[in-house]
ZADOZA-482814 format. One record per residue (C-alpha): residue number from 1; residue in one letter; x, y, z. Coordinates in steps of 0.2 Angstrom, whole numbers, always signed. Each point is the difference from the previous one (the first is absolute). Example, Ala and Ser with C-alpha at 12.3 -4.5 7.8 and 13.67 -1.06 7.14 Angstrom:
! ZADOZA-482814
 num residu     x     y     z
   1      a   +62   -22   +39
   2      s    +6   +17    -3
//
This chain:
! ZADOZA-482814
 num residu     x     y     z
   1      m  +455  +475  +380
   2      s    -5    +0   +19
   3      p   -18    +1    +5
   4      p    -6   +17    +7
   5      i    +3    +3   +18
   6      a   -17    +9    +1
   7      e   -14    +5   -11
   8      l   -16   +10    +0
   9      r   -13    -6   -12
  10      a   -14   +13    -4
  11      v    -1    +4   +18
  12      e   -13   +13    +7
  13      v    -1    +7   +17
  14      d   -16    +8    +6
  15      y    -1   +10   +16
  16      p   -16    +7    +8
  17      r    +4   +17    -7
  18      g    +1    -8   -17
  19      p   +12    -9   -12
  20      a   +19    +2    +4
  21      l    +9   -10   -12
  22      g    -2    -9   -17
  23      p    -2   -10   -10
  24      f   +18    -1    +2
  25      d   +13   -12    -6
  26      l   +18    -2    +6
  27      t   +13   -14    -3
  28      l   +17    +0   +10
  29      a   +14   -11    -4
  30      p   +13    -6   +13
  31      g   +13   +13    +4
  32      e    -9   +13   -10
  33      i    -2   +18    +6
  34      i   -16    +9    -4
  35      a    -6   +17    +5
  36      l   -18    +5    +1
  37      v    -4   +18    -3
  38      g   -16   +10    +1
  39      p    -9   +14    +9
  40      s    -6    -1   +18
  41      g   -15   -12    +1
  42      c    +3    -9   -16
  43      g    +2   -17    +8
  44      k   +19    -2    +1
  45      s    +0    -5   +18
  46      t   -15   -11    -3
  47      a    +9   -10   -13
  48      l   +15    -2   +12
  49      r   -12    -7   +13
  50      l    -7   -12   -12
  51      l   +18    -6    -4
  52      a    +4    -1   +18
  53      g   -15   -11    +4
  54      l    -7   +13   +12
  55      e   -16    +3   -10
  56      a   -10   -10   -11
  57      p    -7    +6   -17
  58      t   -19    +3    -2
  59      r    +2    -8   -17
  60      g   +15    -7   -10
  61      q   +14   -11    +6
  62      v   +16    +2    +9
  63      i   +14   -13    -2
  64      r   +14    +0   +12
  65      a   +15   -13    -3
  66      s    +8    +6   +16
  67      g    -4   -11   +16
  68      r    -2    +5   +18
  69      g   +14   +11    +6
  70      e    +6    +3   -18
  71      t    -9   +17    -3
  72      a    +6   +16   +10
  73      v    -8   +17    +0
  74      v    +7   +17    +4
  75      f   -12   +14    +3
  76      q    +2   +19    +0
  77      s    +1    +0   +18
  78      p   +14   -11    +8
  79      t   -13    -8   +12
  80      l   +14    -5   +12
  81      m    -4    -5   +18
  82      p    +4   +15   +10
  83      w    +5   -10   +16
  84      a   +12   -12    -9
  85      s   +18    +3    -6
  86      a    +4    +0   -19
  87      l    +7   -17    +1
  88      d   -16    -7    +8
  89      n   -11    +9   -12
  90      v   +10    -8   -15
  91      a    +0   -17    +9
  92      l   -19    +0    +2
  93      p    -5    -9   -16
  94      l   +12   -14    +5
  95      a    -7    -1   +18
  96      l   -17    -1    -7
  97      a    +6   -15   -11
  98      r    +7    -8   +16
  99      v   +18    +2    -5
 100      a   +11    -3   +15
 101      r    +5   +17    +9
 102      q   +19    -1    -3
 103      p    -1    -4   -18
 104      a   -14   +13    -3
 105      r   +11   +13    +8
 106      e   +15    -4   -10
 107      r   -10    +1   -16
 108      a    -8   +16    +5
 109      a   +17    +7    +4
 110      r    +6    -5   -18
 111      a   -16    +8    -7
 112      l    +4   +17    +9
 113      a   +18    -1    -7
 114      r    -7    -2   -18
 115      v   -10   +16    +2
 116      r   +15    +9    +7
 117      l    -6    +1   +18
 118      s   +14   -10    +9
 119      g    +1    +6   +18
 120      v   -18    +6    +3
 121      d    -6   -17    +6
 122      d    -5    +6   +17
 123      a    -8   +17    -6
 124      k   -18    +3    +2
 125      p   -11    +7   -14
 126      a    -1   +17    +8
 127      q   +19    +1    +0
 128      l    +1    -3   -19
 129      s    -2   +13   -14
 130      g   -14    -3   -13
 131      g   +12    -7   -12
 132      m    +8   -12   +13
 133      a   -17    -6    +5
 134      m    -5    -4   -18
 135      r   +16    -9    -2
 136      v    -5   -10   +16
 137      s   -16    -4    -8
 138      l    +8    -6   -16
 139      a   +12   -11   +10
 140      r   -15    -7    +8
 141      a    -9    -4   -16
 142      l   +16    -8    -8
 143      v    +6   -10   +15
 144      t   -11   -15    -5
 145      e    +7    +1   -18
 146      p   -17    +2    -8
 147      k    -3    -4   -18
 148      l   -12   +15    -2
 149      l    +3   +17    +7
 150      l   -14   +13    +0
 151      l    +4   +18    +3
 152      d   -14   +12    +3
 153      e    +7   +18    -2
 154      p   +13    -4   +13
 155      f   +10   +16    -4
 156      a   -15   +13    -1
 157      a    +3    +8   +17
 158      l   +19    +2    -2
 159      d   +11   +14    -7
 160      e    +7    -2   -17
 161      i   +17    -4    +5
 162      t    -6   -14   +11
 163      r   -12    -6   -13
 164      r   +15    -2   -13
 165      a   +11    -9   +13
 166      l   -14   -12    +4
 167      a    -3    -3   -18
 168      e   +18    -6    -2
 169      d    -2   -11   +16
 170      v   -15    -9    -8
 171      h    +9    -3   -16
 172      h   +15    -7    +9
 173      l   -11   -11   +11
 174      w    -9    -6   -15
 175      a   +17    -5    -8
 176      h    +4   -10   +15
 177      a   -15   -12    +0
 178      r   -10    +5   -16
 179      p   -18    +1    +7
 180      a   -14    +6   -12
 181      i    -4   +18    +5
 182      v   -16   +10    -2
 183      f    +3   +18    +4
 184      v   -14   +12    +2
 185      t    +3   +19    -2
 186      h    -8   +16    -7
 187      n   +17    +6    -5
 188      v    +4    -3   -18
 189      e   +19    +2    +1
 190      e    +1   -11   +15
 191      a   -10   -14    -9
 192      v   +11    +1   -15
 193      y   +16    -1   +10
 194      m    -6   -14   +11
 195      a    -8   -12   -13
 196      s    +3    -8   -17
 197      r   -19    +1    -4
 198      t   -11   +15    +6
 199      i   -19    -3    -1
 200      v   -11   +16    +0
 201      i   -17    -2    +8
 202      t   -15   +11    -4
 203      p   -10   +10   +13
 204      g   -11   -11   +10
 205      p    -7   -13    -3
 206      g   +18    -4    -5
 207      r    +3    -8   -17
 208      f   +15    -3   -11
 209      a    +5   +16    -9
 210      g   +16    -4    -8
 211      e   +17    -8    +3
 212      t   +18    +6    -2
 213      r   +15   -12    +0
 214      l   +18    +6    +3
 215      d   +13   -13    -5
 216      a   +14    +7   +11
 217      p   +12    -8   +13
 218      l    -7    -3   +18
 219      p    +7    +6   +12
 220      r    +1   +17   -10
 221      p   +17    +6    -4
 222      a    +7   +17    +6
 223      g    -8   +15    -9
 224      f   -14   -11    -7
 225      r   -13   +14    +4
 226      t    +9   +11   -13
 227      t    +0   -12   -14
 228      q   -11    +2   -15
 229      a    -8   -17    +2
 230      f    -6    +5   +18
 231      r    -6   +17    -6
 232      e   -10    -8   -15
 233      a    -8   -14   +11
 234      a    -5   +13   +13
 235      e    -8   +11   -13
 236      q    -9   -15    -8
 237      v    -7    -4   +17
 238      s    -5   +18    +3
 239      l    -9    +1   -16
 240      t    -9   -16    +3
 241      l    -5    +6   +17
 242      d    -6   +17    -7
 243      a   -11    -9   -13
 244      a    -7   -11   +13
 245      m    -4   +15   +11
 246      a    -8    +9   -14
 247      r   -11   -15    -4
 248      g    -5    -2   +18
 249      e    -5   +19    +1
 250      a   -10    -2   -17
 251      a   -10   -15    +7
 252      a    -3    +9   +17
//
């Protein structure tokens, strides 16, 4: 069995306002897709920042097998450079890694094509729809072929039709290179659709409340949301979340 691509071992994070996360444990295998679900303020995004190396735990240990340039993060906002074209936005990580301009632009163009955005190379972010801008952000994250992809509620500001289309995009992009993915969301059905393993986090300070595994094909087959396996998994996650919320209210 391959060693984990990342681990959180009894991590805790304290902010000036108080404890935000933990103790919390997480083990992520290479190529695995995990979803983290929980209420606002439960520490989901904090756990993601620990995995990204953007933050250090107050206590506990973060182990990351991916090296420099092998982890990519997509946030809720596309965070694109407004003055730069879609192609230049996607090529940015390669430019920072000192990849020569022409090979970098060729790789960026291929990444845009993989997210179904061929032909918008010269478009500025203001000329793109919300869904298109998020696809550019995904292309930028994947242009370096990362081993670990971290998605922090990337679809939260989008309409349901666009959210579903982007979920399909992420799965097909995963099938191309098989990065490990951690997907943060507060939407139960979205979590179950995206991931083979959904972890529920308690109200802050976030702790492990339960886990639901769904042994089903990835990318998901057509009509998967209507299957009994999907509905049962979503119901199990909802029940775990309800129980975690009830315990949190009782402890408050």
